[in-house]
C-alpha positions as CSV (number, residue, x, y, z in Angstrom):
1,M,-14.8,-19.9,-5.5
2,N,-14.4,-18.1,-8.3
3,W,-13.0,-15.0,-6.5
4,I,-9.7,-16.9,-5.9
5,K,-9.0,-16.8,-9.6
6,A,-10.6,-13.2,-9.9
7,L,-8.1,-11.7,-7.4
8,F,-5.2,-14.0,-7.6
9,S,-5.3,-14.6,-11.2
10,T,-4.0,-18.2,-10.2
11,S,-6.7,-20.7,-8.7
12,K,-3.5,-21.8,-6.1
13,P,-2.0,-18.5,-4.9
14,I,1.5,-18.3,-3.3
15,I,1.0,-15.2,-1.0
16,G,4.6,-13.7,0.5
17,M,4.8,-11.8,3.6
18,C,5.7,-8.4,4.2
19,H,7.2,-8.8,8.0
20,L,7.3,-4.7,8.7
21,M,10.1,-3.9,11.3
22,A,9.5,-2.9,14.9
23,L,7.0,-0.3,14.8
24,P,7.0,3.4,17.3
25,G,6.0,2.2,20.0
26,D,6.8,-1.6,20.5
27,P,9.6,-2.7,22.3
28,M,12.1,-3.4,19.6
29,Y,11.4,-0.1,18.1
30,D,14.9,1.4,17.0
31,K,15.1,4.4,18.8
32,N,18.2,5.2,16.5
33,G,16.1,4.6,13.4
34,D,13.3,6.1,11.9
35,M,10.0,5.9,9.9
36,E,12.0,5.9,6.4
37,K,14.2,3.3,7.7
38,I,11.4,0.9,7.7
39,I,9.7,1.9,4.6
40,D,12.7,1.6,2.8
41,Y,13.1,-2.0,4.1
42,A,9.8,-2.8,3.6
43,L,10.3,-1.6,0.0
44,K,13.1,-3.6,-0.6
45,D,11.0,-7.0,0.6
46,I,8.1,-5.8,-1.2
47,T,10.2,-5.4,-4.5
48,M,12.3,-9.1,-4.1
49,L,8.8,-10.7,-3.2
50,Q,7.1,-9.4,-6.6
51,D,10.0,-9.7,-8.7
52,G,10.4,-13.2,-7.4
53,G,7.0,-14.6,-8.6
54,V,4.7,-14.3,-5.8
55,D,0.8,-14.1,-6.7
56,A,-0.2,-11.3,-3.8
57,V,1.5,-9.9,-0.3
58,L,0.3,-9.6,3.0
59,F,1.4,-6.5,5.4
60,S,2.2,-7.3,9.2
61,N,3.9,-6.2,12.1
62,E,5.7,-9.3,12.7
63,F,8.1,-7.8,14.7
64,S,5.8,-5.9,17.2
65,M,6.6,-8.2,19.8
66,P,5.5,-9.1,22.3
67,Y,2.2,-9.0,20.8
68,Q,-1.3,-7.4,21.8
69,T,-4.9,-8.6,21.1
70,T,-5.9,-4.8,21.1
71,V,-3.1,-2.5,19.4
72,E,-2.7,1.1,19.8
73,P,-3.8,3.7,17.8
74,I,0.2,4.6,16.8
75,T,0.2,0.9,15.2
76,I,-2.5,1.5,12.9
77,A,-1.3,5.0,12.2
78,A,2.3,3.5,11.3
79,M,1.4,0.9,8.9
80,A,-1.4,2.9,7.2
81,R,1.5,5.4,6.4
82,I,4.0,2.7,5.2
83,I,1.2,0.8,3.0
84,G,0.7,4.6,1.9
85,E,3.9,4.8,0.7
86,L,5.1,1.8,-0.6
87,K,1.8,1.8,-2.9
88,H,3.4,3.6,-6.1
89,A,5.6,0.0,-6.0
90,I,3.2,-2.4,-5.4
91,K,1.8,-4.5,-8.5
92,I,0.0,-7.3,-7.1
93,P,-3.2,-7.8,-4.8
94,Y,-2.4,-7.1,-1.0
95,G,-4.0,-7.5,2.3
96,V,-3.5,-6.6,5.9
97,D,-3.1,-8.0,9.5
98,C,-2.2,-6.5,12.7
99,L,-1.2,-8.5,14.6
100,F,-3.4,-9.8,17.1
101,D,-6.6,-7.6,16.7
102,P,-9.1,-8.0,14.0
103,I,-11.0,-4.4,14.9
104,A,-7.7,-2.7,14.1
105,T,-7.2,-4.9,11.1
106,I,-9.9,-4.4,9.7
107,D,-9.7,-0.1,10.3
108,L,-6.3,-0.4,8.5
109,A,-7.7,-2.2,5.3
110,A,-10.6,-0.2,5.2
111,V,-7.7,3.3,4.8
112,T,-5.5,1.2,2.7
113,N,-8.1,-0.2,0.3
114,A,-6.2,-3.7,0.9
115,A,-8.0,-6.7,-0.9
116,F,-7.7,-9.2,2.2
117,I,-7.2,-9.5,5.9
118,R,-5.8,-12.6,7.6
119,E,-6.5,-12.9,11.7
120,V,-7.7,-14.5,14.7
121,M,-11.1,-14.0,14.2
122,S,-12.8,-16.6,16.7
123,G,-12.1,-18.7,19.5
124,I,-10.8,-18.4,23.1
125,Y,-6.8,-19.7,23.6
126,A,-4.2,-19.8,26.0
127,S,-1.5,-18.5,24.9
128,E,2.2,-16.4,25.5
129,L,-0.1,-13.4,25.4
130,G,-2.0,-14.8,28.4
131,L,-5.3,-15.3,28.0
132,W,-6.4,-14.5,24.7
133,N,-10.2,-14.5,24.0
134,T,-11.9,-12.6,20.7
135,D,-15.6,-11.4,19.7
136,L,-16.7,-12.8,16.7
137,G,-20.3,-11.2,16.9
138,K,-18.5,-7.3,17.2
139,T,-15.8,-8.1,14.5
140,Y,-18.1,-9.1,11.6
141,R,-20.5,-6.3,13.2
142,H,-17.2,-3.9,12.7
143,L,-16.4,-5.5,9.0
144,C,-20.3,-4.7,8.2
145,N,-20.2,-1.1,9.2
146,R,-17.5,-0.3,7.5
147,G,-18.8,-1.4,4.5
148,L,-16.2,-3.5,3.2
149,T,-18.4,-5.8,0.6
150,N,-15.7,-7.1,-1.2
151,L,-12.9,-7.4,1.4
152,K,-11.9,-11.3,1.7
153,V,-11.6,-12.6,5.3
154,F,-8.7,-14.9,6.4
155,N,-9.9,-16.6,9.7
156,N,-6.5,-18.2,11.3
157,V,-8.1,-20.9,13.0
158,M,-5.1,-22.1,14.6
159,P,-3.1,-19.3,15.7
160,E,0.8,-20.0,16.9
161,F,1.7,-20.2,19.9
162,A,-1.9,-20.9,21.3
163,K,-4.2,-23.9,22.0
164,Y,-7.9,-23.4,22.1
165,I,-9.6,-23.5,25.3
166,G,-12.1,-26.6,25.6
167,E,-12.6,-29.8,24.4
168,R,-13.6,-29.8,20.8
169,D,-12.1,-31.6,18.1
170,I,-10.3,-28.8,15.4
171,G,-13.5,-30.9,13.1
172,E,-15.9,-29.3,15.3
173,I,-14.2,-26.0,15.6
174,I,-14.3,-25.5,11.9
175,T,-17.2,-26.6,10.9
176,S,-19.3,-24.3,14.2
177,T,-16.8,-21.7,12.7
178,L,-18.5,-22.1,9.1
179,F,-21.5,-22.0,10.4
180,V,-21.3,-19.0,12.4
181,S,-19.0,-16.2,10.4
182,K,-18.6,-18.3,6.7
183,P,-15.3,-16.4,6.6
184,D,-13.9,-16.7,2.7
185,A,-10.9,-19.0,3.6
186,L,-9.4,-20.9,6.9
187,C,-5.6,-20.4,7.8
188,V,-3.8,-23.4,9.3
189,S,-0.9,-22.8,11.3
190,G,1.9,-24.6,13.0
191,L,3.3,-23.8,16.4
192,T,5.2,-20.4,16.0
193,A,6.2,-19.1,12.6
194,G,8.3,-21.2,10.0
195,K,7.0,-24.2,11.4
196,K,4.3,-26.4,9.2
197,P,1.3,-27.8,10.4
198,G,0.9,-31.8,10.3
199,T,0.1,-33.0,7.2
200,E,-2.3,-35.5,8.7
201,L,-4.1,-32.3,10.5
202,L,-4.1,-30.6,6.7
203,I,-5.7,-33.8,5.4
204,K,-8.4,-34.2,8.1
205,I,-9.8,-30.6,7.9
206,K,-10.0,-30.9,3.9
207,D,-11.5,-34.1,3.9
208,L,-14.5,-32.1,6.1
209,G,-15.9,-30.8,2.5
210,L,-15.5,-27.3,3.5
211,D,-17.5,-24.9,1.7
212,T,-14.6,-22.2,1.9
213,L,-10.7,-22.7,1.2
214,L,-7.8,-23.7,3.2
215,F,-5.0,-22.0,3.5
216,C,-1.4,-23.3,4.7
217,N,0.0,-20.7,7.1
218,T,3.4,-21.2,8.4
219,G,6.3,-23.7,7.5
220,C,5.6,-23.6,3.7
221,T,9.2,-24.8,1.8
222,K,10.5,-25.6,-1.7
223,D,10.7,-28.9,-0.6
224,N,7.1,-29.4,0.7
225,I,5.1,-26.9,-1.0
226,K,4.0,-29.4,-4.3
227,E,2.7,-32.0,-1.2
228,I,0.9,-29.2,0.5
229,L,-0.6,-27.4,-2.4
230,K,-2.2,-31.1,-3.2
231,I,-4.4,-30.9,-0.1
232,T,-4.5,-27.3,0.4
233,D,-6.1,-23.8,-2.0
234,G,-3.0,-21.6,-1.2
235,V,-0.6,-21.1,1.4
236,I,0.9,-18.2,3.1
237,V,5.0,-17.7,2.7
238,G,7.2,-15.6,5.2
239,T,10.5,-17.4,7.1
240,T,11.3,-19.7,3.7
241,F,11.5,-16.8,1.4
242,K,14.2,-15.1,3.8
243,V,18.1,-14.9,3.2
244,D,19.1,-18.2,5.1
245,G,15.5,-19.4,6.0
246,K,15.5,-17.1,9.2
247,F,12.7,-15.2,10.6
248,N,14.9,-12.5,11.6
249,N,16.2,-11.3,8.0
250,S,15.3,-10.3,5.2
251,I,13.8,-11.4,1.4
252,D,16.3,-13.2,-0.7
253,I,15.0,-13.0,-3.9
254,K,17.3,-16.2,-5.0
255,R,15.1,-17.9,-2.6
256,V,11.5,-16.4,-3.6
257,K,12.6,-17.2,-7.3
258,E,13.3,-21.3,-6.3
259,F,10.3,-21.5,-4.3
260,M,8.7,-20.3,-7.0
261,S,10.0,-22.4,-9.8
262,V,8.8,-25.6,-7.6
263,A,5.7,-24.1,-6.6
264,R,4.7,-23.9,-10.6
265,E,5.8,-27.3,-11.6
266,N,2.6,-29.2,-12.9
């Protein structure tokens, strides 16, 4: 697993989320605003995440609700423009996630030179999005055809607001996922953004003796981060970095610094 320190300059990275505002074509898009407003908002969040000390940042169209499993071209175009205009300000490794479309995410990574992606790559789920299916074989062939040999893949094996269809234990799901696709890291989530998966679940997964990295994808706070980092290989953090710890708010640099100070304690 030497790649993780080479990429993030630490063995247990804290990846901060840059949640993009609703984009053109999204139901929540501010029709009185424009792309410049979205870019300015993202720039402020990126600046506070970096100045707060996170190891990397992950761009996602978090406010493109309700989400799609096959996004429209305008979403990819908008995200590519935002990241392109922010490129001059980005000083740390970054990844992309075009929710919840792994093919679009791969293409977005290709045009933005992202170092990693996070997506739901495998499985079939009952969810608020409807019956949510994936096509792992198609997705990995698409990745291969794009020639992105250095792109790191974070597979979200337990996506939010969804339940895996089929009577299979999480250990069986993860073991078979690793056998057929070998992602660089697995992400485990709680029920929604800001909700932590159970510690017992994280321990159970870690005890499988995985030949990959385990990341906690939601619910990390300054009060539980030391406990989580004892079990996992890193975390992806969004909600707790925001003003008052509320999902809809912008990043609060004070909360980022407080979190990172605790996370860095030995």
